[in-house]
C-alpha positions as CSV (number, residue, x, y, z in Angstrom):
1,M,-0.1,0.0,0.3
2,N,1.1,3.4,-0.3
3,P,0.7,5.7,2.7
4,R,-2.6,7.6,1.2
5,E,-3.9,3.8,1.0
6,R,-2.8,2.9,4.4
7,V,-4.9,5.9,6.0
8,L,-7.9,5.2,3.9
9,A,-8.0,1.7,4.9
10,A,-7.8,2.4,8.3
11,L,-10.5,5.1,8.0
12,R,-13.2,2.4,6.3
13,Y,-11.8,-0.4,9.4
14,E,-10.0,-2.6,7.1
15,Q,-6.4,-3.8,8.0
16,P,-3.8,-2.1,6.2
17,D,-0.5,-3.6,5.4
18,R,0.8,-1.7,8.6
19,T,-0.2,0.6,11.0
20,P,-0.6,4.1,9.3
21,R,1.3,7.1,11.2
22,D,0.9,10.7,11.8
23,F,3.6,13.0,13.0
24,W,3.2,16.5,14.5
25,A,5.7,18.6,17.0
26,E,6.1,21.7,18.9
27,P,8.5,23.8,17.0
28,P,11.7,23.8,19.5
29,A,10.6,19.6,19.6
30,M,11.3,19.6,16.0
31,Q,14.1,21.8,16.2
32,R,15.8,19.6,19.0
33,L,14.8,16.5,16.6
34,F,16.5,18.0,13.4
35,E,19.9,18.7,15.2
36,H,19.9,14.9,16.2
37,V,19.5,13.6,13.1
38,G,21.7,16.3,11.1
39,H,19.4,17.7,8.7
40,H,16.8,20.6,8.8
41,D,14.8,18.7,6.0
42,K,11.4,18.2,7.3
43,D,9.9,16.1,3.9
44,R,13.4,13.7,4.3
45,L,12.5,13.4,8.2
46,L,8.9,12.3,7.6
47,D,9.9,9.8,4.7
48,S,12.4,8.2,7.0
49,L,9.5,7.3,9.7
50,G,7.1,6.3,7.4
51,V,4.7,9.1,8.1
52,D,1.7,8.1,5.9
53,V,-0.2,11.5,6.7
54,R,0.8,15.2,5.2
55,H,-0.6,18.3,6.7
56,L,-1.0,21.0,4.1
57,E,-0.9,24.9,5.3
58,A,-2.5,27.9,4.5
59,S,-0.3,30.8,5.5
60,A,-2.4,33.2,8.3
61,P,-2.1,36.8,8.8
62,A,1.8,37.2,11.0
63,E,1.2,38.3,14.7
64,R,1.7,41.2,16.4
65,E,3.3,42.7,19.1
66,V,0.9,44.1,21.5
67,G,3.1,44.7,24.9
68,D,6.3,43.9,26.4
69,G,6.6,40.6,24.9
70,L,3.0,40.1,24.4
71,F,2.0,38.9,21.2
72,Q,-1.6,38.6,19.2
73,N,-2.6,36.6,16.7
74,F,-5.2,37.6,13.6
75,W,-8.2,35.8,15.9
76,G,-7.1,37.9,19.2
77,E,-5.4,34.9,20.9
78,R,-2.9,36.3,23.3
79,Y,0.5,34.8,24.4
80,V,4.1,35.0,25.1
81,Y,7.0,33.0,24.1
82,K,9.0,30.9,27.0
83,P,12.6,30.1,26.1
84,T,13.8,26.6,25.8
85,P,17.5,25.2,24.3
86,W,16.0,24.6,21.1
87,G,14.2,27.6,20.5
88,P,10.9,29.8,22.0
89,M,7.5,27.8,22.7
90,R,4.1,30.1,22.6
91,E,2.1,29.9,25.9
92,D,-0.9,31.4,26.4
93,A,-2.2,35.0,27.9
94,K,-5.5,36.4,28.5
95,G,-6.7,37.0,24.8
96,A,-7.9,40.2,24.0
97,L,-11.7,40.7,24.4
98,T,-10.8,39.3,28.4
99,G,-12.7,41.8,30.4
100,A,-15.4,42.8,28.2
101,S,-18.2,44.0,29.5
102,R,-20.7,44.9,26.6
103,F,-21.3,42.8,23.8
104,L,-21.0,45.4,21.5
105,E,-17.2,44.9,22.6
106,L,-17.6,41.3,21.1
107,E,-19.3,43.1,17.9
108,S,-17.5,45.7,17.3
109,F,-14.1,43.2,17.4
110,P,-12.5,43.4,14.3
111,W,-12.9,39.8,13.3
112,P,-11.0,38.0,10.5
113,T,-12.3,36.6,7.1
114,P,-11.5,33.4,5.3
115,D,-9.7,36.1,2.8
116,C,-6.8,36.6,5.4
117,L,-5.5,32.8,4.7
118,D,-3.1,32.8,1.9
119,R,-4.5,29.2,0.3
120,S,-2.0,29.8,-2.9
121,Q,0.4,26.9,-2.1
122,L,-2.1,24.2,-1.8
123,N,-2.1,23.0,-5.1
124,A,1.6,22.4,-5.4
125,Q,1.4,20.7,-1.9
126,C,-1.1,18.1,-3.0
127,A,1.0,17.8,-5.8
128,R,4.5,17.2,-3.7
129,Y,2.3,14.4,-1.4
130,E,0.7,13.0,-4.1
131,Q,1.1,9.1,-2.6
132,H,-0.3,10.9,1.3
133,A,-3.3,11.1,3.4
134,L,-3.5,15.1,3.7
135,L,-4.8,16.8,6.3
136,Y,-6.0,20.4,6.1
137,G,-6.9,22.7,8.7
138,F,-7.2,24.0,12.6
139,A,-11.0,24.8,12.9
140,D,-12.4,25.6,16.4
141,I,-15.3,26.2,17.6
142,W,-15.2,26.6,21.3
143,Q,-11.7,26.4,22.9
144,R,-9.8,29.5,21.0
145,P,-12.9,31.2,21.7
146,A,-12.4,30.9,25.1
147,L,-8.7,31.7,24.4
148,V,-9.8,35.2,22.8
149,R,-12.4,35.6,25.6
150,G,-10.5,34.1,28.7
151,W,-11.1,31.2,30.1
152,E,-13.0,32.8,33.2
153,D,-14.9,35.3,31.2
154,M,-15.8,32.3,29.1
155,F,-17.2,29.5,31.8
156,L,-19.3,33.0,33.4
157,D,-20.6,33.6,29.9
158,M,-21.7,30.0,29.7
159,A,-23.8,30.9,33.0
160,E,-24.9,34.3,32.5
161,R,-24.4,35.2,29.1
162,P,-25.4,32.5,26.9
163,D,-25.8,34.6,23.6
164,W,-22.0,35.7,23.9
165,V,-20.8,32.0,23.8
166,H,-23.1,31.4,20.7
167,F,-21.7,35.1,19.1
168,L,-18.1,33.8,19.3
169,S,-18.6,30.4,18.4
170,R,-20.7,31.2,15.3
171,K,-18.0,33.6,14.5
172,F,-15.4,30.7,14.4
173,T,-18.0,27.9,13.1
174,D,-18.6,30.4,9.9
175,F,-15.4,31.5,9.4
176,Y,-13.7,27.5,9.0
177,R,-17.0,26.3,7.3
178,E,-15.9,28.8,4.3
179,D,-12.2,28.2,5.0
180,Y,-13.0,24.5,4.4
181,T,-15.0,24.8,1.6
182,R,-12.3,26.7,-0.5
183,A,-9.9,24.4,0.6
184,A,-11.8,21.8,-0.7
185,E,-12.4,23.7,-4.1
186,I,-9.0,24.6,-4.7
187,T,-7.4,21.0,-4.2
188,N,-10.3,19.4,-6.1
189,G,-11.5,16.9,-3.2
190,R,-8.1,16.0,-3.0
191,I,-8.2,16.6,1.5
192,D,-9.1,13.6,3.1
193,L,-8.9,14.7,6.5
194,Y,-10.3,17.9,8.1
195,L,-9.2,19.0,11.7
196,V,-11.9,20.3,14.2
197,I,-10.5,21.7,17.9
198,S,-11.9,22.2,21.3
199,D,-10.1,20.6,24.5
200,L,-13.1,19.7,26.7
201,G,-11.3,17.8,29.3
202,T,-8.4,18.2,32.3
203,Q,-6.1,15.2,33.6
204,R,-9.2,14.1,36.2
205,G,-12.6,15.0,34.1
206,P,-15.1,16.9,31.8
207,L,-14.6,21.2,31.2
208,I,-17.8,21.1,31.1
209,S,-21.3,19.3,31.9
210,T,-22.6,17.1,28.7
211,A,-25.6,19.5,29.2
212,M,-23.1,22.8,28.3
213,F,-21.8,20.6,25.6
214,R,-25.4,19.9,24.2
215,E,-26.5,23.7,24.1
216,F,-22.7,25.3,23.4
217,I,-20.5,22.9,21.4
218,A,-22.6,19.8,20.0
219,P,-24.5,22.4,17.7
220,Y,-21.3,23.7,16.2
221,L,-19.9,20.6,15.8
222,K,-22.1,19.0,13.9
223,E,-22.1,22.1,11.2
224,M,-18.1,21.4,10.7
225,T,-18.8,17.7,10.5
226,D,-22.0,17.8,8.0
227,C,-20.0,20.2,5.9
228,I,-16.7,18.6,6.2
229,H,-18.7,15.2,4.9
230,A,-20.4,17.1,2.1
231,L,-16.6,18.2,1.1
232,G,-15.9,14.4,0.9
233,G,-13.3,14.5,4.1
234,K,-13.5,12.5,7.2
235,A,-13.9,14.7,10.1
236,L,-11.0,14.4,12.7
237,F,-11.4,16.0,16.2
238,H,-8.8,16.8,18.7
239,S,-9.7,16.9,22.1
240,C,-6.7,16.7,25.2
241,G,-7.7,15.4,28.6
242,T,-10.5,12.9,30.2
243,I,-13.7,13.1,27.5
244,W,-14.7,9.6,28.0
245,P,-18.9,11.4,28.6
246,F,-18.5,13.1,25.8
247,I,-17.5,10.1,23.4
248,P,-21.4,9.3,22.3
249,D,-22.2,12.8,21.7
250,L,-19.0,13.3,19.8
251,I,-20.2,10.3,17.3
252,E,-23.7,11.6,17.1
253,C,-22.0,14.8,16.1
254,G,-20.1,12.8,13.0
255,V,-16.7,12.7,14.4
256,D,-15.1,10.3,12.4
257,V,-11.6,10.3,13.9
258,L,-10.8,11.2,17.9
259,D,-7.5,12.9,18.7
260,P,-4.8,12.5,20.7
261,I,-6.6,9.9,23.0
262,Q,-4.5,10.7,26.0
263,P,-4.4,8.1,28.4
264,T,-5.0,10.3,31.5
265,C,-7.3,7.8,32.9
266,P,-8.3,3.8,33.0
267,E,-11.5,4.9,30.6
268,M,-9.3,6.2,28.4
269,Q,-7.4,3.5,28.0
270,P,-7.3,1.5,24.0
271,E,-8.6,-1.4,25.4
272,N,-11.9,0.2,26.9
273,L,-11.6,2.9,24.1
274,K,-11.9,-0.2,21.6
275,H,-14.1,-2.1,23.5
276,A,-17.0,0.6,23.6
277,F,-16.7,2.7,20.4
278,G,-14.3,0.5,18.2
279,D,-16.9,0.2,15.7
280,R,-18.1,3.5,15.5
281,L,-15.0,5.8,16.0
282,C,-11.4,5.7,14.2
283,F,-8.3,6.5,16.6
284,H,-5.5,8.8,16.2
285,G,-2.4,9.0,19.0
286,G,-2.3,7.8,22.5
287,I,1.5,7.4,22.5
288,D,2.0,9.0,26.2
289,M,3.3,12.7,26.1
290,Q,3.6,13.3,29.5
291,N,4.9,10.7,31.4
292,L,6.1,7.6,28.8
293,L,7.9,9.7,25.6
294,P,9.5,12.1,28.4
295,K,11.1,9.8,30.8
296,A,11.1,6.2,29.6
297,T,13.3,4.0,27.7
298,P,13.6,3.7,23.6
299,V,12.3,-0.2,24.4
300,E,9.8,1.2,27.1
301,V,8.7,3.1,24.3
302,E,8.4,0.8,21.4
303,A,6.8,-1.8,23.8
304,E,3.8,0.6,24.5
305,V,3.4,1.7,20.6
306,R,3.0,-2.2,19.7
307,R,0.2,-2.5,22.9
308,Y,-1.4,0.6,20.8
309,C,-1.5,-0.9,17.7
310,E,-2.1,-4.6,18.5
311,V,-5.3,-3.5,20.6
312,F,-6.5,-1.0,18.5
313,G,-5.6,-2.9,15.0
314,T,-7.6,-1.1,12.4
315,G,-9.3,1.9,12.2
316,Y,-6.2,3.7,14.5
317,I,-3.6,6.0,12.9
318,L,-0.7,6.1,15.1
319,G,0.7,9.5,16.7
320,P,1.4,11.1,20.2
321,A,-0.8,12.1,22.5
322,H,-0.4,15.8,22.0
323,L,2.4,17.4,19.5
324,F,6.0,16.2,20.4
325,Q,7.2,18.8,23.3
326,P,10.9,19.8,23.5
327,D,11.3,17.5,26.6
328,V,11.0,14.1,24.8
329,P,13.9,12.9,24.1
330,P,14.7,12.5,20.2
331,E,15.4,8.4,20.6
332,N,11.8,8.4,21.8
333,I,10.5,9.9,19.0
334,L,12.2,7.8,16.5
335,S,11.2,4.6,18.3
336,V,7.4,5.4,18.2
337,Y,8.2,5.4,14.6
338,A,10.5,2.2,14.7
339,A,7.8,-0.1,16.8
340,G,5.0,0.8,14.8
């Protein structure tokens, strides 16, 4: 099988010739890995690891500095950069609409339009990765709105000003529906997976109730998955944390693939996920980023990778349980793909 055939087989719950693989890393982790392998050619690196998925990129407007070391992106998310030995690492701060006390402040904010993304290189990327499965996008329907609003204010809005939450989620949903539609048209329907993001869980349990999920997230997620399916793609939904209570709702909303299946509690272990949902949902990721990858030996990493591949069998794409972080030794990153 070529890489795309391998991924598509997994998405159909068929047995590929081997477990398909994906890869993503924070920039400092990528720099550390490049230093280890002795070159800075990303395609060469991914080919050597047998990675089957390539992530298409549409350039976004440049960030701008809005304070002493505080940066803001085109959505109004704000963050600082903390140093690491391999380069700066983003750390989120309170967003541009934190503290807004009038609905007019939300309405008058300079919201971006889908025109702000430069998709001119998408066709060239498709041609370069003709044999690979293609993933596009960074749609968010709740978490990034919360970063712009500020987490504390967002939670208060959900209880006291629900129309504010719906306004924010509507802005993001409409933007990304149009973005994904344009990307599909430009690439003639070549994109296989479209990403939707909203972190719903902590290490110990959900961030919100299922009732709040159904009011504030499910309608917008369903719009996104309906759009993705109409474009001929599959919906890859990303949420960190313990999100077991939401999984039936995610399936009902049309999610095809769940990422990163962070192993934070017994319910989120591969055996339980496969048993409960393996005939209705594909899985992506799972290799522990908090304890295993930073601290284990390469042999231990390989053993855990084999466990995930064997337990999930069909309907699984191998990858880390979040982007590779800079505290992960390069040898352990290489071991993920040596064993998969």
